[in-house]
C-alpha positions as CSV (number, residue, x, y, z in Angstrom):
1,M,73.1,-11.9,-15.1
2,R,72.3,-10.7,-11.6
3,H,71.6,-13.0,-8.7
4,T,69.9,-12.2,-5.4
5,S,70.8,-13.8,-2.1
6,K,68.8,-13.9,1.1
7,R,71.1,-15.4,3.7
8,K,70.8,-15.3,7.5
9,T,73.4,-12.9,8.9
10,R,75.9,-14.8,11.0
11,R,76.2,-13.4,14.5
12,T,79.7,-13.0,15.8
13,I,78.9,-12.4,19.4
14,G,75.5,-12.1,21.2
15,I,74.3,-9.4,23.6
16,R,75.2,-11.6,26.6
17,G,78.7,-12.0,25.4
18,Q,79.0,-8.3,24.6
19,L,77.7,-7.4,28.0
20,L,80.0,-9.8,29.7
21,W,83.1,-8.5,27.9
22,F,82.0,-4.9,28.5
23,L,81.7,-5.6,32.3
24,C,85.1,-7.4,32.3
25,F,86.7,-4.5,30.4
26,I,85.3,-2.0,32.9
27,C,86.6,-4.1,35.8
28,L,90.0,-4.5,34.2
29,L,90.2,-0.8,33.5
30,L,89.3,0.0,37.2
31,L,92.0,-2.4,38.3
32,L,94.6,-0.8,36.1
33,L,93.5,2.6,37.3
34,F,93.7,1.5,40.9
35,W,97.2,0.0,40.3
36,F,98.3,3.3,38.7
37,L,97.0,5.3,41.6
38,S,98.5,3.0,44.2
39,T,101.9,2.5,42.7
40,R,102.4,5.9,40.9
41,L,100.5,8.5,42.9
42,L,100.4,7.0,46.4
43,E,104.0,7.9,47.3
44,P,103.8,11.6,46.0
45,L,100.5,12.1,47.8
46,Y,101.7,10.6,51.0
47,T,105.0,12.6,50.8
48,T,103.1,15.8,50.3
49,H,100.9,15.0,53.3
50,I,104.0,14.4,55.5
51,Q,105.6,17.5,54.2
52,K,102.6,19.5,55.3
53,Q,102.9,18.0,58.8
54,L,106.6,18.7,59.1
55,T,106.0,22.3,57.8
56,A,103.3,22.9,60.3
57,Q,105.6,21.5,63.1
58,A,108.6,23.6,62.0
59,D,106.5,26.8,61.7
60,A,105.1,26.2,65.2
61,I,108.6,25.8,66.7
62,V,109.9,28.9,64.9
63,E,106.8,30.9,66.1
64,R,107.5,29.8,69.7
65,L,111.2,30.8,69.3
66,D,110.3,34.2,67.8
67,K,107.8,34.9,70.6
68,A,110.5,34.1,73.3
69,I,113.1,36.2,71.6
70,A,110.7,39.2,71.2
71,G,110.0,38.9,74.9
72,G,113.6,39.4,75.7
73,E,114.2,35.8,76.8
74,T,117.7,34.4,76.5
75,L,117.6,31.0,74.9
76,S,121.3,30.2,74.6
77,Y,124.8,31.8,74.5
78,W,128.4,31.0,74.3
79,G,130.6,31.7,77.3
80,F,134.4,31.7,78.0
81,G,136.1,28.7,76.6
82,S,133.5,28.0,74.0
83,Q,131.1,26.9,76.7
84,L,127.5,26.6,75.6
85,Y,124.7,27.7,78.0
86,V,121.2,26.7,77.1
87,N,117.9,27.8,78.7
88,T,117.0,24.3,79.7
89,T,113.7,25.4,81.2
90,F,112.5,26.9,78.0
91,F,113.6,24.0,75.8
92,N,112.1,21.4,78.2
93,E,108.8,23.2,77.9
94,L,109.3,23.4,74.1
95,G,110.0,19.7,74.0
96,S,106.8,18.8,75.9
97,E,104.8,21.1,73.6
98,I,106.3,19.4,70.5
99,F,105.4,15.9,71.7
100,E,101.9,17.0,72.6
101,N,101.1,18.8,69.4
102,S,103.2,17.1,66.7
103,G,100.6,14.6,65.5
104,M,103.4,12.3,64.3
105,S,104.5,9.1,65.8
106,S,108.2,9.4,64.9
107,F,110.2,12.5,64.2
108,C,113.5,14.4,64.9
109,V,113.8,18.1,65.8
110,D,117.2,19.8,65.5
111,I,117.7,23.4,66.6
112,S,121.0,25.2,65.9
113,D,122.4,28.6,66.5
114,P,124.3,30.9,64.0
115,T,127.5,28.9,64.5
116,L,125.6,25.8,63.0
117,R,126.0,24.0,66.3
118,Q,123.2,22.1,67.8
119,I,121.7,23.6,70.9
120,F,118.6,21.3,71.2
121,K,117.5,18.0,69.8
122,I,114.4,15.8,70.1
123,E,114.7,12.4,68.4
124,N,112.5,9.4,68.6
125,L,113.4,7.8,65.3
126,S,114.9,4.4,65.2
127,Y,117.6,5.8,62.9
128,C,118.1,9.4,62.0
129,N,119.8,10.1,58.7
130,L,120.3,13.7,59.7
131,H,122.5,12.9,62.7
132,R,123.6,9.4,61.7
133,T,123.4,8.0,65.2
134,K,120.9,6.1,67.4
135,P,119.2,7.6,70.4
136,T,120.7,4.8,72.6
137,D,124.2,6.0,71.8
138,T,125.9,8.5,74.0
139,G,125.3,11.2,71.5
140,G,124.0,13.8,73.8
141,E,127.0,16.0,73.2
142,M,126.3,18.9,70.9
143,L,128.3,17.5,68.0
144,S,128.3,18.8,64.4
145,Y,127.4,16.0,62.1
146,S,128.3,16.5,58.4
147,T,124.7,16.0,57.1
148,A,123.0,18.1,59.8
149,R,125.6,20.9,59.4
150,A,125.1,20.9,55.6
151,M,121.3,21.2,56.1
152,R,121.6,23.9,58.7
153,Q,123.8,25.9,56.3
154,L,121.4,25.4,53.4
155,C,118.4,26.5,55.5
156,R,120.2,29.7,56.8
157,E,121.1,30.6,53.2
158,T,117.6,30.2,51.8
159,G,115.5,30.9,54.9
160,S,113.6,27.6,54.4
161,C,114.2,24.3,52.7
162,V,112.7,20.9,52.0
163,R,114.9,18.0,51.3
164,K,114.9,14.1,51.1
165,I,117.8,12.7,53.0
166,N,119.1,9.3,51.8
167,P,120.3,6.7,54.2
168,P,124.0,6.1,54.8
169,T,123.5,2.4,54.2
170,P,121.4,0.4,51.6
171,S,119.3,-1.0,54.4
172,G,118.2,2.4,55.6
173,T,115.1,4.4,54.6
174,V,114.7,7.8,53.0
175,E,113.8,10.6,55.3
176,L,112.0,13.9,54.6
177,M,113.3,17.1,56.2
178,V,111.7,20.6,56.5
179,G,113.9,23.6,57.6
180,R,113.0,27.0,58.9
181,T,114.8,30.0,60.5
182,T,113.7,32.4,63.1
183,S,112.8,36.0,62.0
184,D,116.1,37.4,63.3
185,G,118.1,34.4,61.9
186,S,119.3,33.5,65.4
187,Y,118.2,29.9,65.2
188,T,117.6,27.2,62.6
189,V,114.9,24.5,63.1
190,L,115.1,21.2,61.1
191,V,112.2,18.7,61.5
192,T,112.8,15.2,60.0
193,T,110.7,12.1,59.8
194,S,111.0,8.7,58.0
195,L,109.4,7.8,54.8
196,M,109.6,4.1,55.6
197,H,105.9,3.6,55.6
198,V,105.6,5.0,52.1
199,S,108.2,2.6,50.8
200,E,106.7,-0.3,52.6
201,A,103.3,0.6,51.2
202,G,104.8,0.8,47.6
203,E,106.4,-2.7,48.1
204,V,103.2,-4.2,49.4
205,M,101.2,-2.7,46.5
206,S,103.8,-4.0,44.0
207,T,103.8,-7.5,45.4
208,G,100.2,-8.0,46.6
209,L,98.3,-6.1,44.0
210,P,98.7,-8.6,41.2
211,L,97.2,-11.4,43.4
212,A,94.5,-9.1,44.6
213,A,93.8,-8.0,41.0
214,A,93.5,-11.6,39.9
215,L,91.1,-12.4,42.6
216,I,89.0,-9.3,42.0
217,F,89.0,-10.0,38.3
218,A,87.9,-13.6,38.7
219,F,85.1,-12.5,41.1
220,S,84.1,-9.7,38.6
221,M,84.0,-12.1,35.7
222,S,81.7,-14.5,37.7
223,A,79.5,-11.6,38.8
224,A,79.5,-10.2,35.2
225,W,78.5,-13.7,33.8
226,L,75.7,-14.0,36.3
227,F,74.5,-10.6,35.6
228,S,74.6,-11.0,31.8
229,E,72.8,-14.4,32.2
230,W,70.0,-12.7,34.3
231,F,69.8,-9.7,32.0
232,T,69.7,-11.5,28.7
233,K,67.3,-14.3,29.8
234,P,64.2,-12.4,28.8
235,L,65.9,-11.4,25.5
236,R,66.5,-15.1,24.8
237,Q,62.9,-15.9,25.6
238,L,61.7,-13.2,23.3
239,S,64.0,-14.5,20.5
240,G,62.6,-18.0,20.9
241,A,59.1,-16.8,20.9
242,A,59.7,-14.6,17.8
243,R,61.1,-17.7,16.1
244,Q,57.9,-19.7,17.0
245,V,55.7,-16.9,15.6
246,A,57.8,-16.9,12.4
247,Q,57.1,-20.6,12.1
248,G,53.3,-20.0,12.4
249,D,52.8,-20.6,16.2
250,Y,50.9,-17.4,17.0
251,A,49.6,-18.6,20.4
252,V,53.1,-18.3,22.0
253,Q,53.4,-16.0,25.0
254,V,56.4,-14.9,27.1
255,E,56.7,-14.2,30.8
256,T,56.1,-10.6,31.9
257,N,57.3,-10.8,35.5
258,R,59.8,-8.0,35.2
259,R,58.8,-4.4,35.9
260,D,61.3,-2.7,33.6
261,E,61.7,-1.9,30.0
262,L,62.2,-5.6,29.2
263,G,59.0,-6.4,30.9
264,D,57.3,-3.7,28.8
265,L,58.8,-5.3,25.7
266,A,57.5,-8.7,26.7
267,Q,54.0,-7.3,27.1
268,E,54.1,-5.6,23.8
269,F,55.3,-8.8,22.2
270,N,52.5,-10.7,23.7
271,H,50.0,-8.2,22.4
272,M,51.7,-8.3,18.9
273,A,51.4,-12.1,18.9
274,K,47.7,-12.0,19.7
275,E,47.1,-9.4,17.0
276,V,49.1,-11.4,14.4
277,Q,47.1,-14.5,15.4
278,H,43.8,-12.6,15.0
279,A,44.9,-11.1,11.7
280,A,46.0,-14.6,10.4
281,Q,42.7,-16.0,11.4
282,M,40.8,-13.2,9.7
283,Q,42.8,-13.7,6.6
284,R,42.1,-17.4,6.5
285,D,38.3,-16.7,7.1
286,L,38.3,-14.1,4.4
287,L,40.0,-16.3,1.8
288,A,37.7,-19.2,2.6
289,N,34.6,-16.9,2.3
290,V,35.9,-15.3,-0.9
291,S,36.7,-18.7,-2.4
292,H,33.3,-20.0,-1.6
293,D,31.5,-16.9,-2.8
294,L,33.4,-16.9,-6.1
295,R,33.4,-20.5,-6.9
296,T,29.6,-20.9,-7.0
297,P,28.7,-18.1,-9.4
298,L,31.7,-18.9,-11.6
299,T,30.5,-22.5,-11.9
300,L,27.1,-21.3,-12.8
301,I,28.4,-18.9,-15.4
302,K,30.5,-21.5,-16.9
303,G,27.6,-23.9,-17.1
304,Y,25.2,-21.4,-18.7
305,A,27.9,-20.2,-21.1
306,E,28.5,-23.8,-22.3
307,T,24.8,-24.2,-22.7
308,V,24.5,-21.1,-24.8
309,R,27.5,-22.0,-26.9
310,D,25.8,-25.3,-27.9
311,L,22.5,-23.6,-29.0
312,T,21.8,-23.2,-32.6
313,G,20.7,-20.0,-34.2
314,D,21.8,-17.1,-36.4
315,D,25.4,-16.1,-36.3
316,K,26.5,-19.2,-34.5
317,A,30.2,-18.4,-35.1
318,H,29.9,-15.1,-33.3
319,R,28.0,-16.6,-30.5
320,D,30.5,-19.4,-30.1
321,E,33.3,-16.9,-30.0
322,Q,31.7,-14.9,-27.2
323,M,30.8,-17.9,-25.2
324,N,34.3,-19.3,-25.5
325,I,35.6,-16.0,-24.0
326,I,33.2,-16.4,-21.1
327,V,34.4,-20.0,-20.5
328,D,38.0,-19.0,-20.7
329,E,37.6,-16.1,-18.3
330,T,35.8,-18.2,-15.8
331,D,38.5,-20.9,-16.0
332,R,41.1,-18.2,-15.4
333,L,39.2,-16.8,-12.4
334,T,38.8,-20.3,-11.0
335,A,42.5,-20.9,-11.4
336,L,43.3,-17.6,-9.7
337,V,41.2,-18.4,-6.7
338,S,42.7,-21.8,-6.4
339,S,46.2,-20.3,-6.6
340,V,45.4,-17.7,-4.0
341,M,44.1,-20.3,-1.7
342,E,47.0,-22.6,-2.2
343,L,49.5,-19.8,-1.6
344,S,47.7,-18.7,1.5
345,K,47.8,-22.2,2.9
346,V,51.5,-22.7,2.2
347,T,52.7,-19.3,3.4
348,S,50.5,-19.1,6.5
349,G,51.5,-22.5,7.7
350,T,48.0,-23.9,7.5
351,D,49.2,-26.5,4.9
352,R,52.2,-27.8,6.8
353,C,54.7,-30.1,5.1
354,E,54.8,-33.6,6.3
355,R,58.3,-34.8,5.5
356,V,59.1,-38.4,4.7
357,N,62.0,-40.2,3.0
358,F,61.4,-41.1,-0.6
359,D,63.1,-41.4,-4.0
360,M,63.0,-38.1,-5.9
361,G,63.9,-39.8,-9.1
362,Q,60.8,-41.9,-9.0
363,L,58.7,-38.8,-8.2
364,C,60.2,-37.0,-11.2
365,D,59.4,-40.0,-13.4
366,E,55.8,-40.1,-12.3
367,V,55.3,-36.3,-12.8
368,S,56.8,-36.4,-16.3
369,E,54.4,-39.1,-17.5
370,R,51.5,-36.7,-17.0
371,Y,52.9,-34.4,-19.7
372,D,53.0,-37.1,-22.4
373,A,49.6,-36.3,-23.8
374,I,49.9,-32.5,-23.9
375,C,53.4,-32.8,-25.4
376,A,52.1,-35.2,-28.1
377,Q,49.2,-32.8,-28.8
378,N,51.4,-29.8,-29.3
379,G,54.5,-31.4,-30.7
380,W,56.7,-30.7,-27.7
381,Q,59.1,-33.1,-25.9
382,L,59.9,-33.3,-22.2
383,K,63.3,-34.9,-21.7
384,L,63.7,-36.6,-18.4
385,E,67.4,-37.0,-17.2
386,L,67.9,-39.2,-14.2
387,P,70.8,-41.2,-12.9
388,D,70.6,-45.0,-12.5
389,E,70.9,-44.8,-8.7
390,E,68.2,-43.7,-6.3
391,L,67.9,-40.1,-5.1
392,P,66.9,-40.2,-1.4
393,V,65.4,-37.0,0.0
394,Y,63.5,-35.9,3.1
395,A,60.5,-33.8,2.1
396,D,56.8,-33.7,1.6
397,P,56.1,-35.6,-1.6
398,D,52.7,-33.9,-2.4
399,M,54.4,-30.4,-2.0
400,M,57.3,-31.5,-4.2
401,Q,54.9,-32.7,-6.8
402,R,53.1,-29.3,-6.8
403,A,56.4,-27.5,-7.1
404,L,57.5,-29.6,-10.1
405,H,54.1,-29.1,-11.8
406,N,54.5,-25.3,-11.3
407,L,58.0,-25.3,-12.7
408,L,57.1,-27.5,-15.6
409,G,54.0,-25.5,-16.4
410,N,56.2,-22.4,-16.4
411,A,58.6,-24.1,-18.8
412,M,55.8,-25.0,-21.2
413,H,54.5,-21.4,-20.9
414,H,57.9,-20.2,-22.2
415,I,58.9,-23.1,-24.4
416,G,61.3,-22.3,-27.3
417,E,61.0,-22.9,-31.0
418,D,62.7,-26.3,-30.6
419,G,59.7,-27.5,-28.5
420,L,62.1,-29.0,-25.8
421,F,62.1,-28.6,-22.1
422,F,64.0,-30.7,-19.5
423,L,63.5,-32.2,-16.1
424,R,66.7,-33.5,-14.5
425,A,67.7,-34.6,-11.0
426,F,71.1,-35.7,-9.8
427,K,73.2,-36.0,-6.6
428,C,75.3,-33.1,-5.4
429,P,77.4,-32.5,-2.2
430,E,74.4,-30.9,-0.4
431,G,71.9,-33.5,-1.4
432,V,69.9,-33.8,-4.6
433,R,69.7,-31.0,-7.1
434,V,66.6,-30.8,-9.4
435,E,66.5,-28.6,-12.5
436,V,63.8,-27.5,-14.9
437,E,65.1,-26.0,-18.2
438,D,63.5,-24.4,-21.2
439,H,64.9,-22.9,-24.4
440,G,62.6,-19.9,-24.3
441,P,63.2,-16.2,-24.6
442,G,64.9,-16.0,-21.1
443,I,64.5,-13.5,-18.3
444,S,66.1,-10.1,-18.3
445,A,68.5,-9.1,-15.6
446,E,66.0,-6.5,-14.4
447,D,63.3,-9.0,-13.9
448,L,65.4,-11.8,-12.4
449,P,65.5,-10.7,-8.8
450,Y,61.7,-10.4,-8.6
451,I,60.7,-13.5,-10.6
452,F,59.5,-15.4,-7.5
453,D,57.4,-12.5,-6.2
454,R,53.7,-12.9,-6.2
455,Y,51.7,-11.5,-9.1
456,Y,55.0,-10.4,-10.7
457,R,55.2,-10.8,-14.5
458,S,58.3,-10.3,-16.5
459,R,58.4,-8.2,-19.7
460,S,58.4,-11.3,-21.8
461,D,55.1,-12.4,-20.3
462,A,53.2,-9.3,-21.4
463,G,49.9,-10.4,-22.9
464,K,50.2,-14.1,-21.8
465,Q,47.7,-15.8,-19.6
466,G,48.5,-16.8,-16.1
467,T,47.9,-16.0,-12.4
468,G,51.4,-14.9,-11.6
469,L,51.3,-17.1,-8.4
470,G,52.8,-20.3,-9.5
471,L,56.5,-19.4,-8.8
472,S,55.4,-17.7,-5.5
473,I,53.7,-20.9,-4.4
474,T,56.9,-22.8,-5.4
475,K,59.0,-20.4,-3.4
476,A,56.8,-20.8,-0.3
477,I,57.1,-24.6,-0.6
478,F,60.9,-24.5,-0.8
479,Q,61.1,-22.0,2.1
480,Q,58.9,-24.2,4.3
481,H,61.3,-27.1,3.6
482,G,64.4,-25.0,4.1
483,F,65.7,-25.8,0.6
484,R,68.1,-23.6,-1.4
485,F,66.7,-22.6,-4.7
486,G,67.3,-20.1,-7.6
487,V,67.1,-19.3,-11.2
488,Q,69.7,-18.9,-14.0
489,S,68.7,-17.3,-17.3
490,T,70.2,-15.9,-20.5
491,L,68.1,-13.8,-22.9
492,G,67.5,-15.6,-26.1
493,K,68.7,-19.0,-24.8
494,G,66.5,-20.1,-22.0
495,T,66.0,-20.4,-18.3
496,I,66.9,-23.0,-15.6
497,F,65.0,-23.2,-12.3
498,W,66.8,-25.2,-9.7
499,F,66.4,-26.3,-6.1
500,I,68.6,-28.5,-3.8
501,M,66.9,-31.1,-1.5
502,N,68.3,-32.6,1.6
503,D,68.3,-36.3,2.6
504,L,68.1,-35.3,6.3
505,P,65.7,-33.0,8.2
506,A,66.3,-29.4,7.1
507,S,67.6,-27.0,9.8
508,G,68.2,-23.7,8.0
509,Q,66.1,-21.2,6.1
510,A,65.9,-21.1,2.4
511,A,68.2,-18.9,0.3
512,A,67.3,-17.7,-3.2
513,L,70.2,-17.1,-5.4
């Protein structure tokens, strides 16, 4: 046995929530990217920038020295007794040029001769790792410091070098040095500057970035929520309007103040609602006209047919047979028109249910009494199974009565050889369950999913009279109430139609199982 289910898909997260989380994710991703760039790439980029400045400074000094040497100018020499003589005029001018064109706030310039002894120095660093002394000290003598001497030697061997010089104490800062030699190898130039600002920037980023990121993320979440609220407002309006249209309120309209795609969607929705309203009205008018135009001639035909049937004459039996067919067909057409009208009223919302609280057991008892005569005439038996307690429900009694008549009529239409069919009602966890059972041929698995569709007839109903709308009307009634309903059937054993009623106002849509 196969069952069908029509359930409303449960939504995990709406568009507003998706948009909010997407914007928050983008914000978080940007913060992580900014943190990575600040903490991982800032120092290398800044160090590279400083290296370019130092290289340009060292190259300018070497170029100035090469030019002086090529011009035959004596820059320094060692005299008797290891006495160093320096061209102070040249180096004073060089020092002025360095300060004017360096572009750096703090640096140290060390110029040495082939003996690795310092002949000239400019130092405005608070602490120079290269010379390991302070400018305030009496360090004007041309001394050979171990670090400076090692860097001079390295530069003379390689022609150029770039090194980071660690501080002698843990409280110091790392410095960057660029070394160059003159074309003839007479002098070595070392230019050094501190990387203290790079370290400080890294520490500031490491300590301050989490707080800044938290503030930015909080602001971004607020902005994202406001944006998602503003963006999804017309969508929520459209959803509510669509729900109203589905409930039969075709006059609903939504605001169209926006001048974007959502505004276009709202305009199209309003146009659709007007068209649906117009189509529904045309359908109601058409059905009303057709019903009126059909009922009158059918009534006349039936009347004349009954008159002819009662006339005497030759071959009365044959005449009666033909007239009986006419009468039966007119009755069938009348029933069809009535069913179509009833189905139209229920499905279109014209015939709205008026829910009240009542006892379903009492209603079942009243409906079953109307089948006593037809059961006695045909030798059938309708068994009513009700509990001793009341069965309170919240529904439209008239519609429930129609639904019971349709289900009981269907059961009689498929009654089994035992002539038994059942109407039972009892309490269940969801409310009150009502069942109509027959012991007829049953419904095949292929027909079961479509048994409630309008005009659908199962294979077992081939050749039988009926409009094919009774179960469709019943389905529409249950859906309008929001009741769960379904059918269970076994070939050769019978069928059970069931529905579950609530004792409170219904909030959900019906589900056919």
